[in-house]
ZAVEX-205695 format. One record per atom (N, C-alpha, C, O): residue in one letter; atom name; x, y, z. Coordinates in Angstrom, 2 decimals, padded with zeros to 5 digits. Atoms other than C-alpha are relative to their C-alpha. Layout:
<nodes>
<node marlum="A" seke="CA" X="X" Y="Y" Z="Z"/>
...
</nodes>
This chain:
<nodes>
<node marlum="M" seke="N" X="000.83" Y="000.98" Z="000.28"/>
<node marlum="M" seke="CA" X="045.16" Y="018.36" Z="157.99"/>
<node marlum="M" seke="C" X="000.26" Y="-000.90" Z="000.87"/>
<node marlum="M" seke="O" X="001.42" Y="-001.10" Z="001.24"/>
<node marlum="S" seke="N" X="-000.06" Y="001.24" Z="-000.61"/>
<node marlum="S" seke="CA" X="044.41" Y="015.49" Z="159.95"/>
<node marlum="S" seke="C" X="001.12" Y="-000.10" Z="001.20"/>
<node marlum="S" seke="O" X="001.62" Y="-001.22" Z="001.33"/>
<node marlum="C" seke="N" X="-000.73" Y="-000.21" Z="-000.96"/>
<node marlum="C" seke="CA" X="046.63" Y="016.41" Z="162.82"/>
<node marlum="C" seke="C" X="-000.17" Y="-001.00" Z="001.24"/>
<node marlum="C" seke="O" X="000.75" Y="-001.50" Z="001.88"/>
<node marlum="Y" seke="N" X="000.60" Y="001.15" Z="-000.89"/>
<node marlum="Y" seke="CA" X="044.65" Y="014.09" Z="165.14"/>
<node marlum="Y" seke="C" X="000.06" Y="-001.78" Z="-000.07"/>
<node marlum="Y" seke="O" X="-000.12" Y="-002.66" Z="000.78"/>
<node marlum="F" seke="N" X="000.39" Y="001.27" Z="000.37"/>
<node marlum="F" seke="CA" X="044.70" Y="011.02" Z="163.13"/>
<node marlum="F" seke="C" X="001.15" Y="-001.03" Z="000.82"/>
<node marlum="F" seke="O" X="000.85" Y="-002.17" Z="001.17"/>
<node marlum="R" seke="N" X="-001.14" Y="000.90" Z="-000.95"/>
<node marlum="R" seke="CA" X="047.93" Y="009.52" Z="165.07"/>
<node marlum="R" seke="C" X="-000.69" Y="-000.66" Z="001.33"/>
<node marlum="R" seke="O" X="-000.53" Y="-001.78" Z="001.83"/>
<node marlum="H" seke="N" X="000.67" Y="000.28" Z="-001.41"/>
<node marlum="H" seke="CA" X="045.83" Y="009.55" Z="168.16"/>
<node marlum="H" seke="C" X="-001.36" Y="-000.78" Z="-000.25"/>
<node marlum="H" seke="O" X="-001.98" Y="-001.03" Z="000.78"/>
<node marlum="M" seke="N" X="001.15" Y="000.78" Z="000.11"/>
<node marlum="M" seke="CA" X="042.76" Y="007.56" Z="166.60"/>
<node marlum="M" seke="C" X="000.21" Y="-001.32" Z="-000.56"/>
<node marlum="M" seke="O" X="-000.73" Y="-001.91" Z="-001.10"/>
<node marlum="K" seke="N" X="-000.37" Y="001.35" Z="001.14"/>
<node marlum="K" seke="CA" X="044.47" Y="004.39" Z="164.98"/>
<node marlum="K" seke="C" X="-000.86" Y="-000.79" Z="000.71"/>
<node marlum="K" seke="O" X="-001.62" Y="-001.31" Z="-000.10"/>
<node marlum="D" seke="N" X="001.12" Y="000.89" Z="-000.52"/>
<node marlum="D" seke="CA" X="042.20" Y="002.33" Z="167.42"/>
<node marlum="D" seke="C" X="-001.60" Y="000.31" Z="-000.72"/>
<node marlum="D" seke="O" X="-002.28" Y="-000.52" Z="-001.32"/>
<node marlum="V" seke="N" X="001.36" Y="-000.07" Z="000.51"/>
<node marlum="V" seke="CA" X="038.94" Y="003.98" Z="166.41"/>
<node marlum="V" seke="C" X="-000.17" Y="-000.59" Z="-001.41"/>
<node marlum="V" seke="O" X="-001.07" Y="-001.32" Z="-001.84"/>
<node marlum="F" seke="N" X="-000.17" Y="000.17" Z="001.61"/>
<node marlum="F" seke="CA" X="040.11" Y="003.75" Z="162.72"/>
<node marlum="F" seke="C" X="-000.05" Y="-001.76" Z="-000.18"/>
<node marlum="F" seke="O" X="-000.68" Y="-002.36" Z="-001.05"/>
<node marlum="E" seke="N" X="000.26" Y="001.82" Z="-000.42"/>
<node marlum="E" seke="CA" X="040.39" Y="-000.27" Z="163.73"/>
<node marlum="E" seke="C" X="-001.64" Y="-000.29" Z="-000.20"/>
<node marlum="E" seke="O" X="-002.36" Y="-000.89" Z="-001.00"/>
<node marlum="E" seke="N" X="001.39" Y="000.67" Z="-000.33"/>
<node marlum="E" seke="CA" X="037.24" Y="-000.37" Z="165.18"/>
<node marlum="E" seke="C" X="-001.02" Y="000.39" Z="-001.03"/>
<node marlum="E" seke="O" X="-001.92" Y="-000.41" Z="-001.26"/>
<node marlum="A" seke="N" X="000.64" Y="000.03" Z="001.23"/>
<node marlum="A" seke="CA" X="035.61" Y="001.33" Z="162.16"/>
<node marlum="A" seke="C" X="000.30" Y="-000.72" Z="-001.40"/>
<node marlum="A" seke="O" X="-000.25" Y="-000.61" Z="-002.50"/>
<node marlum="G" seke="N" X="-000.28" Y="000.85" Z="001.56"/>
<node marlum="G" seke="CA" X="037.14" Y="-000.92" Z="159.60"/>
<node marlum="G" seke="C" X="000.44" Y="001.00" Z="-000.86"/>
<node marlum="G" seke="O" X="-000.08" Y="000.88" Z="-001.98"/>
<node marlum="I" seke="N" X="-000.69" Y="-001.10" Z="000.77"/>
<node marlum="I" seke="CA" X="039.08" Y="002.17" Z="158.08"/>
<node marlum="I" seke="C" X="001.48" Y="000.11" Z="000.14"/>
<node marlum="I" seke="O" X="002.09" Y="000.37" Z="001.18"/>
<node marlum="E" seke="N" X="-001.53" Y="000.15" Z="000.01"/>
<node marlum="E" seke="CA" X="042.64" Y="001.86" Z="156.91"/>
<node marlum="E" seke="C" X="000.17" Y="001.53" Z="-000.76"/>
<node marlum="E" seke="O" X="-000.10" Y="001.71" Z="-001.95"/>
<node marlum="V" seke="N" X="-000.43" Y="-001.16" Z="000.70"/>
<node marlum="V" seke="CA" X="043.68" Y="005.47" Z="156.23"/>
<node marlum="V" seke="C" X="001.34" Y="000.18" Z="-000.53"/>
<node marlum="V" seke="O" X="002.32" Y="000.21" Z="000.22"/>
<node marlum="G" seke="N" X="-001.05" Y="-000.38" Z="001.05"/>
<node marlum="G" seke="CA" X="046.16" Y="006.14" Z="153.59"/>
<node marlum="G" seke="C" X="-000.04" Y="001.15" Z="-000.60"/>
<node marlum="G" seke="O" X="-000.91" Y="002.00" Z="-000.38"/>
<node marlum="P" seke="N" X="000.13" Y="-001.28" Z="000.68"/>
<node marlum="P" seke="CA" X="047.29" Y="008.73" Z="151.17"/>
<node marlum="P" seke="C" X="-001.29" Y="000.27" Z="-000.94"/>
<node marlum="P" seke="O" X="-001.54" Y="001.44" Z="-001.22"/>
<node marlum="D" seke="N" X="001.10" Y="000.08" Z="001.30"/>
<node marlum="D" seke="CA" X="044.30" Y="008.18" Z="148.58"/>
<node marlum="D" seke="C" X="-001.09" Y="000.23" Z="000.92"/>
<node marlum="D" seke="O" X="-002.07" Y="000.82" Z="000.47"/>
<node marlum="N" seke="N" X="001.75" Y="-000.50" Z="-000.65"/>
<node marlum="N" seke="CA" X="041.48" Y="008.48" Z="151.55"/>
<node marlum="N" seke="C" X="000.31" Y="000.88" Z="001.41"/>
<node marlum="N" seke="O" X="-000.56" Y="001.09" Z="002.25"/>
<node marlum="K" seke="N" X="-000.50" Y="-001.06" Z="-001.27"/>
<node marlum="K" seke="CA" X="043.35" Y="010.77" Z="154.30"/>
<node marlum="K" seke="C" X="-000.99" Y="001.02" Z="000.12"/>
<node marlum="K" seke="O" X="-001.71" Y="001.15" Z="001.11"/>
<node marlum="K" seke="N" X="000.61" Y="-001.23" Z="000.15"/>
<node marlum="K" seke="CA" X="041.72" Y="013.87" Z="153.05"/>
<node marlum="K" seke="C" X="-001.79" Y="-000.18" Z="000.12"/>
<node marlum="K" seke="O" X="-002.59" Y="000.57" Z="000.69"/>
<node marlum="G" seke="N" X="001.63" Y="000.57" Z="000.01"/>
<node marlum="G" seke="CA" X="038.11" Y="012.12" Z="152.57"/>
<node marlum="G" seke="C" X="-000.52" Y="-000.53" Z="001.34"/>
<node marlum="G" seke="O" X="-001.68" Y="-000.30" Z="001.67"/>
<node marlum="V" seke="N" X="000.25" Y="-000.12" Z="-001.51"/>
<node marlum="V" seke="CA" X="038.15" Y="011.02" Z="156.19"/>
<node marlum="V" seke="C" X="000.16" Y="000.83" Z="000.73"/>
<node marlum="V" seke="O" X="-000.42" Y="000.77" Z="001.81"/>
<node marlum="D" seke="N" X="-000.18" Y="-001.10" Z="-001.01"/>
<node marlum="D" seke="CA" X="039.26" Y="013.95" Z="157.67"/>
<node marlum="D" seke="C" X="-001.32" Y="001.01" Z="-000.39"/>
<node marlum="D" seke="O" X="-001.79" Y="001.63" Z="000.56"/>
<node marlum="R" seke="N" X="001.03" Y="-000.57" Z="000.22"/>
<node marlum="R" seke="CA" X="036.35" Y="015.72" Z="155.85"/>
<node marlum="R" seke="C" X="-001.03" Y="-000.80" Z="000.60"/>
<node marlum="R" seke="O" X="-001.81" Y="-000.16" Z="001.30"/>
<node marlum="R" seke="N" X="001.18" Y="000.28" Z="-000.89"/>
<node marlum="R" seke="CA" X="033.92" Y="013.34" Z="157.24"/>
<node marlum="R" seke="C" X="000.16" Y="-000.08" Z="001.50"/>
<node marlum="R" seke="O" X="-000.81" Y="000.03" Z="002.25"/>
<node marlum="I" seke="N" X="-000.08" Y="-000.27" Z="-001.81"/>
<node marlum="I" seke="CA" X="035.18" Y="013.35" Z="160.91"/>
<node marlum="I" seke="C" X="-000.72" Y="001.48" Z="000.00"/>
<node marlum="I" seke="O" X="-001.82" Y="001.73" Z="000.48"/>
<node marlum="H" seke="N" X="000.37" Y="-001.65" Z="-000.18"/>
<node marlum="H" seke="CA" X="034.81" Y="017.24" Z="160.56"/>
<node marlum="H" seke="C" X="-001.53" Y="-000.03" Z="-000.33"/>
<node marlum="H" seke="O" X="-002.16" Y="000.63" Z="000.50"/>
<node marlum="E" seke="N" X="001.13" Y="-000.08" Z="000.01"/>
<node marlum="E" seke="CA" X="031.32" Y="016.69" Z="159.21"/>
<node marlum="E" seke="C" X="-000.69" Y="-000.74" Z="001.17"/>
<node marlum="E" seke="O" X="-001.81" Y="-000.40" Z="001.56"/>
<node marlum="I" seke="N" X="000.80" Y="000.83" Z="-001.05"/>
<node marlum="I" seke="CA" X="030.37" Y="014.31" Z="161.85"/>
<node marlum="I" seke="C" X="-000.15" Y="000.80" Z="001.57"/>
<node marlum="I" seke="O" X="-001.16" Y="000.95" Z="002.25"/>
<node marlum="V" seke="N" X="-000.50" Y="-000.83" Z="-001.05"/>
<node marlum="V" seke="CA" X="031.92" Y="016.33" Z="164.70"/>
<node marlum="V" seke="C" X="-000.69" Y="001.47" Z="-000.04"/>
<node marlum="V" seke="O" X="-000.70" Y="002.25" Z="000.91"/>
<node marlum="G" seke="N" X="000.43" Y="-001.66" Z="000.04"/>
<node marlum="G" seke="CA" X="030.17" Y="019.72" Z="163.27"/>
<node marlum="G" seke="C" X="000.81" Y="000.62" Z="-000.08"/>
<node marlum="G" seke="O" X="000.30" Y="001.71" Z="000.21"/>
<node marlum="V" seke="N" X="-001.07" Y="-001.08" Z="000.02"/>
<node marlum="V" seke="CA" X="033.32" Y="021.66" Z="162.93"/>
<node marlum="V" seke="C" X="000.36" Y="000.10" Z="-001.55"/>
<node marlum="V" seke="O" X="000.59" Y="-000.86" Z="-002.27"/>
<node marlum="T" seke="N" X="-000.57" Y="-000.60" Z="001.10"/>
<node marlum="T" seke="CA" X="034.26" Y="023.70" Z="159.90"/>
<node marlum="T" seke="C" X="001.24" Y="-000.80" Z="-000.88"/>
<node marlum="T" seke="O" X="002.14" Y="-001.13" Z="-000.11"/>
<node marlum="Y" seke="N" X="-001.21" Y="001.08" Z="000.55"/>
<node marlum="Y" seke="CA" X="036.91" Y="021.53" Z="157.46"/>
<node marlum="Y" seke="C" X="001.13" Y="000.87" Z="000.15"/>
<node marlum="Y" seke="O" X="001.09" Y="002.08" Z="-000.08"/>
<node marlum="K" seke="N" X="-001.69" Y="-000.32" Z="-000.24"/>
<node marlum="K" seke="CA" X="040.57" Y="022.21" Z="158.15"/>
<node marlum="K" seke="C" X="-000.03" Y="000.73" Z="001.50"/>
<node marlum="K" seke="O" X="001.07" Y="001.18" Z="001.81"/>
<node marlum="D" seke="N" X="000.41" Y="-000.70" Z="-001.35"/>
<node marlum="D" seke="CA" X="039.34" Y="023.78" Z="161.74"/>
<node marlum="D" seke="C" X="000.83" Y="-001.43" Z="001.09"/>
<node marlum="D" seke="O" X="000.27" Y="-002.05" Z="001.99"/>
<node marlum="C" seke="N" X="-000.51" Y="001.44" Z="-000.54"/>
<node marlum="C" seke="CA" X="041.99" Y="020.73" Z="162.92"/>
<node marlum="C" seke="C" X="000.15" Y="000.34" Z="001.91"/>
<node marlum="C" seke="O" X="000.07" Y="-000.78" Z="002.41"/>
<node marlum="P" seke="N" X="-000.07" Y="000.38" Z="-001.14"/>
<node marlum="P" seke="CA" X="042.32" Y="021.44" Z="166.80"/>
<node marlum="P" seke="C" X="-001.45" Y="000.41" Z="000.59"/>
<node marlum="P" seke="O" X="-001.66" Y="000.23" Z="001.80"/>
<node marlum="A" seke="N" X="001.23" Y="000.09" Z="-000.37"/>
<node marlum="A" seke="CA" X="038.74" Y="022.25" Z="167.02"/>
<node marlum="A" seke="C" X="-000.78" Y="-001.49" Z="-000.02"/>
<node marlum="A" seke="O" X="-001.33" Y="-002.14" Z="000.87"/>
<node marlum="A" seke="N" X="000.43" Y="001.61" Z="000.15"/>
<node marlum="A" seke="CA" X="037.73" Y="018.92" Z="165.45"/>
<node marlum="A" seke="C" X="000.74" Y="-001.27" Z="000.84"/>
<node marlum="A" seke="O" X="000.28" Y="-002.41" Z="000.89"/>
<node marlum="W" seke="N" X="-000.24" Y="000.89" Z="-000.62"/>
<node marlum="W" seke="CA" X="039.99" Y="017.24" Z="167.59"/>
<node marlum="W" seke="C" X="-000.53" Y="-000.03" Z="001.50"/>
<node marlum="W" seke="O" X="-000.71" Y="-001.09" Z="002.10"/>
<node marlum="R" seke="N" X="000.39" Y="-000.42" Z="-001.11"/>
<node marlum="R" seke="CA" X="038.86" Y="018.70" Z="170.69"/>
<node marlum="R" seke="C" X="-001.64" Y="-001.06" Z="-000.06"/>
<node marlum="R" seke="O" X="-002.06" Y="-002.03" Z="000.57"/>
<node marlum="A" seke="N" X="001.90" Y="000.86" Z="000.20"/>
<node marlum="A" seke="CA" X="034.82" Y="017.62" Z="169.33"/>
<node marlum="A" seke="C" X="000.62" Y="-001.54" Z="000.04"/>
<node marlum="A" seke="O" X="-000.14" Y="-002.27" Z="000.69"/>
<node marlum="V" seke="N" X="-000.45" Y="001.53" Z="000.38"/>
<node marlum="V" seke="CA" X="036.68" Y="014.07" Z="168.64"/>
<node marlum="V" seke="C" X="000.18" Y="-000.56" Z="001.29"/>
<node marlum="V" seke="O" X="-000.51" Y="-001.54" Z="001.57"/>
<node marlum="K" seke="N" X="-000.20" Y="000.59" Z="-001.58"/>
<node marlum="K" seke="CA" X="037.87" Y="013.37" Z="172.37"/>
<node marlum="K" seke="C" X="-001.22" Y="000.19" Z="000.51"/>
<node marlum="K" seke="O" X="-001.63" Y="-000.89" Z="000.95"/>
<node marlum="E" seke="N" X="000.97" Y="000.25" Z="-000.54"/>
<node marlum="E" seke="CA" X="034.77" Y="014.33" Z="173.59"/>
<node marlum="E" seke="C" X="-000.98" Y="-000.99" Z="-000.36"/>
<node marlum="E" seke="O" X="-001.67" Y="-001.57" Z="000.48"/>
<node marlum="E" seke="N" X="000.80" Y="000.99" Z="000.22"/>
<node marlum="E" seke="CA" X="032.90" Y="012.09" Z="171.45"/>
<node marlum="E" seke="C" X="000.59" Y="-001.47" Z="000.35"/>
<node marlum="E" seke="O" X="-000.20" Y="-002.41" Z="000.45"/>
<node marlum="I" seke="N" X="-000.21" Y="001.48" Z="-000.56"/>
<node marlum="I" seke="CA" X="034.93" Y="008.97" Z="172.52"/>
<node marlum="I" seke="C" X="000.88" Y="-000.09" Z="000.95"/>
<node marlum="I" seke="O" X="001.90" Y="-000.76" Z="001.00"/>
<node marlum="N" seke="N" X="-000.58" Y="-000.08" Z="-001.46"/>
<node marlum="N" seke="CA" X="035.82" Y="009.83" Z="175.84"/>
<node marlum="N" seke="C" X="-000.79" Y="-001.26" Z="000.94"/>
<node marlum="N" seke="O" X="-000.30" Y="-001.80" Z="001.93"/>
<node marlum="D" seke="N" X="000.30" Y="001.46" Z="-000.88"/>
<node marlum="D" seke="CA" X="033.43" Y="006.84" Z="177.09"/>
<node marlum="D" seke="C" X="-000.65" Y="-000.63" Z="-000.94"/>
<node marlum="D" seke="O" X="-000.91" Y="-000.20" Z="-002.06"/>
<node marlum="E" seke="N" X="000.34" Y="001.34" Z="001.10"/>
<node marlum="E" seke="CA" X="032.19" Y="003.89" Z="175.47"/>
<node marlum="E" seke="C" X="-001.15" Y="000.22" Z="-000.77"/>
<node marlum="E" seke="O" X="-001.08" Y="000.16" Z="-002.00"/>
<node marlum="A" seke="N" X="001.11" Y="-000.13" Z="000.66"/>
<node marlum="A" seke="CA" X="028.74" Y="004.52" Z="174.69"/>
<node marlum="A" seke="C" X="000.11" Y="001.27" Z="-000.85"/>
<node marlum="A" seke="O" X="-000.68" Y="001.26" Z="-001.80"/>
<node marlum="S" seke="N" X="-000.36" Y="-000.74" Z="000.88"/>
<node marlum="S" seke="CA" X="029.92" Y="007.53" Z="173.07"/>
<node marlum="S" seke="C" X="000.83" Y="-000.33" Z="-001.45"/>
<node marlum="S" seke="O" X="000.63" Y="000.01" Z="-002.62"/>
<node marlum="R" seke="N" X="-000.74" Y="000.37" Z="000.84"/>
<node marlum="R" seke="CA" X="032.45" Y="006.07" Z="171.42"/>
<node marlum="R" seke="C" X="-000.61" Y="-001.04" Z="-001.06"/>
<node marlum="R" seke="O" X="-000.24" Y="-001.04" Z="-002.23"/>
<node marlum="E" seke="N" X="000.67" Y="001.19" Z="000.82"/>
<node marlum="E" seke="CA" X="030.48" Y="003.20" Z="169.89"/>
<node marlum="E" seke="C" X="-000.97" Y="000.74" Z="-001.25"/>
<node marlum="E" seke="O" X="-001.14" Y="000.39" Z="-002.42"/>
<node marlum="A" seke="N" X="000.91" Y="-001.05" Z="000.79"/>
<node marlum="A" seke="CA" X="028.10" Y="006.06" Z="168.56"/>
<node marlum="A" seke="C" X="000.65" Y="000.47" Z="-000.86"/>
<node marlum="A" seke="O" X="000.15" Y="000.36" Z="-001.97"/>
<node marlum="F" seke="N" X="-001.09" Y="-000.52" Z="000.86"/>
<node marlum="F" seke="CA" X="031.20" Y="007.77" Z="166.93"/>
<node marlum="F" seke="C" X="000.36" Y="-001.20" Z="-000.81"/>
<node marlum="F" seke="O" X="000.01" Y="-000.90" Z="-001.95"/>
<node marlum="V" seke="N" X="-000.56" Y="000.87" Z="000.57"/>
<node marlum="V" seke="CA" X="032.56" Y="004.68" Z="165.53"/>
<node marlum="V" seke="C" X="-001.29" Y="-000.52" Z="-001.02"/>
<node marlum="V" seke="O" X="-000.95" Y="-000.64" Z="-002.20"/>
<node marlum="K" seke="N" X="000.68" Y="000.32" Z="000.92"/>
<node marlum="K" seke="CA" X="029.33" Y="003.56" Z="163.88"/>
<node marlum="K" seke="C" X="-000.27" Y="001.31" Z="-001.21"/>
<node marlum="K" seke="O" X="-000.38" Y="001.12" Z="-002.42"/>
<node marlum="R" seke="N" X="000.36" Y="-001.17" Z="000.76"/>
<node marlum="R" seke="CA" X="028.62" Y="007.21" Z="162.52"/>
<node marlum="R" seke="C" X="001.14" Y="000.15" Z="-000.86"/>
<node marlum="R" seke="O" X="000.89" Y="000.61" Z="-001.97"/>
<node marlum="L" seke="N" X="-001.17" Y="000.19" Z="000.98"/>
<node marlum="L" seke="CA" X="032.36" Y="006.82" Z="160.98"/>
<node marlum="L" seke="C" X="-000.33" Y="-001.03" Z="-001.17"/>
<node marlum="L" seke="O" X="-000.31" Y="-000.84" Z="-002.39"/>
<node marlum="K" seke="N" X="000.20" Y="000.94" Z="000.93"/>
<node marlum="K" seke="CA" X="031.50" Y="003.61" Z="159.67"/>
<node marlum="K" seke="C" X="-001.05" Y="000.40" Z="-001.37"/>
<node marlum="K" seke="O" X="-000.95" Y="000.20" Z="-002.58"/>
<node marlum="A" seke="N" X="001.30" Y="-000.27" Z="001.31"/>
<node marlum="A" seke="CA" X="028.15" Y="004.90" Z="157.80"/>
<node marlum="A" seke="C" X="000.34" Y="001.26" Z="-000.77"/>
<node marlum="A" seke="O" X="-000.44" Y="001.71" Z="-001.61"/>
<node marlum="A" seke="N" X="-000.51" Y="-001.21" Z="000.86"/>
<node marlum="A" seke="CA" X="030.20" Y="007.96" Z="156.48"/>
<node marlum="A" seke="C" X="000.87" Y="-000.55" Z="-001.09"/>
<node marlum="A" seke="O" X="001.03" Y="000.27" Z="-001.99"/>
<node marlum="K" seke="N" X="-000.87" Y="000.64" Z="000.61"/>
<node marlum="K" seke="CA" X="032.67" Y="005.38" Z="154.54"/>
<node marlum="K" seke="C" X="-000.55" Y="000.38" Z="-001.62"/>
<node marlum="K" seke="O" X="000.06" Y="-000.06" Z="-002.59"/>
</nodes>
């Protein structure tokens, strides 16, 4: 679970999300939903997230969706 979180600290900061033990699983589920990947398929989720955040416009859209999913 959430093997890619360490690479997303700046994205979480932009979204105003502080990931901790109490909400890590929920945040992970939301990210999987946002990128359309079956929950617990960490490698596929990370590939999809990388595509989402690779350019400024896509990144902004991803951060907005992440904020809205809080």
